[in-house]
N, C-alpha and C positions, 0 to 999 in steps of 0.2 A: 504494500500500500504506500502511496505517496505520503511521506512524513509531513509535508506542508499541508496536504489535504486533511490529514489526521488532526493536526493542530487546529485547523480552522473549525473542524467539527466539534472540538472540545469547547469552542466559544459558544456555548449554548445560550438560549434566551435567559435562563436563570443567571448565568454568569454575567451576561450583559447588564441586566437590570440591577444585579447586586453591585457591580462596579459603578453603574450610573448613580445608584443611591448613595454610594460612598462619596462620589464627587459632589452630588447635590448637598449632602450633609455638610461637607467641608465648606462649600460655597455659602450655605445658609448660615453656618456658624460664623464665618468670616464677615458676612454682611451684617449680622446682628451685633457682633462685637465692634465692628468698625464700619458704620453705615456709609462713610465717605467713599468706600471702595466702589459702591454702585454709581458714584457720581463722576468717575474718572473721565467719562466721555461727555459730560454735561456740566455746565456752570450752575444748573438749577439744583436746589436741595431735593432730597429724596421725596419730600412731600409733594413736590410739583410734578413728579414723574407720572402721577395719575391724572388723566385728562378729564375735563368736564365735557358734556355733550355740546355746550355752547357757552358763550362768554357769560360768566356769572356776575350778578350785581352784589351778592353777599359772599363773604369768605367764611363766615362763622355764624352761629346761632346762639342766642341766650333765650331760653324758654322759661318763663315765670309761670309755673303751674299752680293754680289755686285749687288744691285738692279738696273735694267735698261738694263743689257746685255752687258758685256765687249766684245770688238772686239777681237776674238781669234787670228786672223792673225796679229794683232798688238802687241800681248803680249807673247803667249806661243806656237803657232802653226806656225813654221817657214816655209814659202813657197817662196823659191828663184825664182821659175818660174814666179811668179807674176810680177817681174821686166820686163820680156820680154812681158808679156801679157797686160801690162798697157795700158789702153784706148781702148782696143779691146772689141768688143761686146761679152758678155757671150754667149757661144754656146747653142743652144736649147738642144743639147745632154747632157749638164751638168745641165741645169735648169730643164729639163724633166717636164715642165708644172707645176712646184711647185706653190702651193697656196702662194700668197704674200699679204702684207698688202695694205690697200687703199692708203697709203702714197707713194707707188711707182708703184701701179698697172696701173696708168695712164701714166707712162713714155713710150716714144716711143723707147728709147734705154736703154740698161743696160750695160754701160761700166765698165770693170774691172778697179779697182783702186789699185795700189800697196801701201803697207805700206811705209811710209817715214822713219821709224825708223830702226836702224841697229840691227841685231841679232849677238850673239856670243855664243860659247860653254863655259860651266862652270862646275866645279866640276869634281870628278872622273868619273861620269857617262857621262860627255860630253853633257849635255842637252843644247839645243838651247833656249836662253831666250832673250827677247827684252831689249834694252838699257833703256826702260822705267822702268824696274824692277831690278835695280842693287842690291837691298837687297834680293829680292827673289832669284836672281842668286846665292847668297851666301849660300842658304839652299837647293839647288837642290838635294844634296845627301841624304836629309832627307824627301823629298816629292815624291809623285807619281803624275805625270801629266797625266790626262786622257783627250785625245783629241777627243774622239768619243762619247761624251754624246749627246743625241738627245731627242727632244720632239715634240709633234704634235701641241702645242700651238704657235701662232704667235703674240699675243698681251699680254701686260704686266700683266694685272689682271689675266686672265686665266692661263698664264704661271707661275706666281709666286704661284698662288693657287695650280696649278698642282704639281709643284716640292716640295711644302711644305706639301701638304695633300694627294697627289696621285689621285686627281680628279680636273678637270678644273672648276667645279661649286662650289660655297661656301657651307659650311655646314658640312664638315668633319673635324675630328681632324688633327692637324698638327703633324709633326714628333716629335717635342718636347713634345707634349701632350701624344702621344703614348708611348714614353719612360718614361715619368713621371708616366703614368698609369701602365705600365708593370713592371717598376723597382723601382718606389718609389724614395725617397730622401735619401741621405747619411748624411744630416744635418737637424735636425728638427727645427733649428732656421732660416733657409733660404728656400725659395721656391726651388722646384726641377727644375724649368724651368723659366729662366730670359731672358728678351729681352732688348736690348739697340739699339738706332737708332742714326746715325750720317748722315750728308749730305755734299756733295761737294758744290762747289760755285754755280753751276747751277743744281738744283734738283727740277724738276717739276712733277715727278711721285709720286703719293700718295702711302702710305702704310697703309693698313687697319688693325685694331686691330684683325679682324677675322683671319688674317694670323697666329696669335699665340693663337687662341681660341681652346677650347677643343671639339668643335663641339657637337656631341651627347654624348660624354663622360661626366661624372660628372664634374662640373665646377671647382672643386679643382685642376684639371690637366691642366688648361689653363696657359699660360705664364704670368708672372708678369713683366710689363714694368717699367724699371728704367728711370727716366727723366734726361735730361742733365743739368738742372738748378734747384736751390732750393733743397728741400728735394728730394732724389732719388725716393721716393714713396710718393704719395699724403697722407697727414694727418699722416705722420710718426711721426711728433712732436706733443706733447700734446698742446692743445690750452692754452692760458693764464688762470691761475687759476686752472688748472687740474693737479694734481700730479700723479705720477706713481701708488701710492697706491690707489688713487681714481679711476683711470682707471681700476685697477685690480678688485676692488669691483664691478664696473659697469659691466665688462665682466662676472664676476661670476654670477651676477644676470641675465644678458641676456642669458647666457648659460643654466641656469635652466629653464628659460621661453621657450627657443628653444627646450630643451629636452622634456618639457611637450607637446609642439606642435608636436614633432616627435611621442610621444606616441599616440596622437590622430589621426594623419594623416599618419605617416609612410613614408613621403617624404624624400628620401636620401639627397636631396639638403639642408635640414635643418641641417643635420650633417656637410655638406660641409661648411655651413655658420658658424657654431660653430668653425670648424677647422681653417677657414680663419681669424676669429676674434683672435683666439689664435696665429696664425702665425703672424698676424699684431702686436700683443703685443710683441712677441719675437723679431720681426724684429726691434723694437725700440732700442734694444741694439745691435743686430748683424749687421745691415746695416751701422750705422755710423762707426763702426770698419772696415767693409768691404771696404768702399769708402775712408777711411783715408789713403792716400798714403804718408803722411809726413815721415814715417819711412823707405820708400824705399830708397835704396842707390842711390847716384848720378850716378853710373855706370848703374844701372838698368833703371833709368829715361832717361839717354842719349841713351840707347839701343832703346827705343821706339820713340825717336825723339823729336823735339822742341815743339810739340803740346800736349805732354803727361800731362801737368799740366792744360790743358783747359778742364774742365768738359763738356762732350757732344761731344768732338772730337773723331775721330776713334782711335787715339793713346791712349787716356785716356781709352776708352772703352776696348781696347785690354789688357791694364794693369789690369783693373778691372776684365776682364775675367780670367786672370791668377790667380788673388786672389780668384775668385769664384772656380776655379778648386782646389785650395789648400783647400778650405772649403767644398768640396764635392757637389757643385751644379751639378746636373745631366746633364742639357742641357742649354748651354748659346748661345743665338742667337744674333749676331751683324749684323744689317743691315746698309749698307752705300749706300745712294742714290746718283744719278747723272751720271750713266753710259749710259743713253739713248741718244746717240750721233748721231742724224740724220743730224746734220750740225756742222761745226766747230770742227770736231773730233780731229785733231792734237792738238789743244790748250786745249780742254776740257779733253782729255785722259791724257795729261801731268799733269793737275791739279789733276785728280782723283788718278793717280799713286803716285803723291807727297804726297797725304793724306794717302794712304793705304799701299804702298809698304813696307816702313820701319817698321810700327807697325805690319803688318802681319808676316814678317820675324822675328821680335823681339819676338813675341809671341812664335813661334816655338823654337827659341834659348833659351828663358827664361824657358819654360817648360822643355826643354832638360837638361839644366844645373841644374835644381832643381829635376831631376829624375821623372818628371811628364809626359813626352812626351810618354813614353811606354804605359801608360794606359789612355791617353787623345787623342781622335780622333779629329783632326783639319781639317776642310773642308773650301775651298775657291772656290767661283764660283757664277754665276748669274743664271737667269731663262732661258736664251738662248744666242746665239751669235749674230754676225752681218754679213750682206751680203758682198760678195767680190765685188759686183758692187756698184757704187756710187749712192747715193740718190741725185738727182739734178746734177748740173754741176760740173765737176772736175776743181778745181783751185789749183795752187801751194800752198802747205801747208794748204789747206782748202777744205775739202770734208766731206761727211757724209755717214753713212751706215745704212741700214734698219735692221729690226729684222730678225733673221735667226735661225730656230730651228733644221735644219737638222744636224748640227754639231756645238759643242762648247766645250771649254776646262775648266776643273776645276782642282784643285789639292787637294790631301788629304795627311795627315801626321800623324805619331804616331798611337797608339791604334790598332795595328794589321795590319797596312798597310806597304808594302815594300817601302823603301826609295830608291832614286836614279834610278827611272825607269820611262819610258814613256809607256803608253798603248793606243792602238788604232791609226788608221791612217786615214787621209782624203786625197782627191785627190789634184792635183796641184793647183786647184782653191780654195781650202779650202771651198768646197761647199757640197760635199757628203762624206760619210764615206766609206772607202774601206776595212777596217780591224777592227775587234773587236768592233762592235757597243755596246754602253752602254746606254740603255734607262734609264730615270729617275726612273722608277720602280726598275731597277737593282741597281741603285745608292742607293736608299732607302733600298733595301733588304740587301745590303752590309753594310750600316751603322748599321742596326739592328744586323747583324751577328757579327760585331766587338764587340758589347755589349752583346754577348752571347744569342741572341734572334733569334729564327726562325721566319722569317717574315710571314710564313704561319700559325703559331700557335698563334701569338699575335693578338687576335681577340676580338671583342665586339659585342654582339647581340643587334641589334636595328631594330625595326619594322619588326621582324620576320626573320632577315637575319644576318649572321655573317659577319661583316665588318673587314677589315684590311687596313693598310697603303698602301700596294701594290695592293689593289683590288684583281683581280684574276691573276695578272701577276708577273713578277719579278724573276730574277735569280741572285744569289750571284756571284759577279765577283771574282772568286777564284784566278785568275792569279795575282791579286795585293795584295793578303793577305800574310803577313809575316809568 
């Protein structure tokens, strides 16, 4: 037999892929430990090697999520007719047999309850805003209020899961993970997707970590939660007796072991583990600088309000979100719990607005004065709204409202969104949409569009099917685009 032919036959398919995996493992390890290796042929940083589908208006997103469902008719959707309709039964022609929660399904009556807070017009656009939001009133010319957002979900868990992931059942990637996957990071020393949580005085609705999970995407795209006390990230500080140099040697050794494991198995999650170890090491330097607000001017601190120096407060988180925007964090998600007001709404909504109104407006103003608002998309809103009818008995200055998904209000600012406008209309009962409905799939399609991404093309194949954030739905709301 020809010895050369015999040698060629020994180069089996298994040998080929085994050797290829070894080369890929070495390349992966080298790129993770030294990302600049990938940029040898390009002047652009690694984050810019991922292309958008078209020129983006926004480079990053800050999502201010009001968990629990703010009452739209108390804040942003002015309905003067409710003063006349107060304590009257909600007509069947308005309710139209709507599915309601078990908390009010047993009620014999559904009396309309008027908001007790005054509204006034503000800004050049003349937007009507509640007295509960005096600071938001000062930025109405910079924001677009959308009054016609709607969802099918009527309970918190499926509703938050739906608006964040495009599906009511758990298991799919959230919007932050989709953007991290599609666009990457603009700062290799910080995660592309960061989450912070604050709470009002009465916050009984849980938030699950799966809301910022990567679902079936590789786990490197999940959100990193910053804590309100102690180290912002667990194990950020080295334990006693461990030096930075010692940790570096340890990580190098672990990376080599993981690379060898990848060569044998080929599981991409192994490379994710290596990259996360490296990110953790870099964050030991970058995060302390990020959360150090001691060099912020007094004028800036005053802009965000009296709670800004309290780690874990919504005001503090908003300031940190601006600092993240400066450092290129792709998606920052701030959750503020406590908007689930089935009873005692007048008192509780005052408390919530006191916590969130000034910092939310300050964030927009701060970004604008630093030249960052034009390419930062800011979103404010919850998972649904509240019913116009009272849950339980109406008492002076004391009533509650149930969940309502047929219409609710959000606002968006910067990053390709027209300021000084209102979009969508609801009926006099603030119960049904009568003009320009915006489904949450449309909202998510618009968010992706602002970042230069076609929501129909940002897909990931899983279990034989191409998935996307907007499932098989969604239209970009072009009327609100700048």
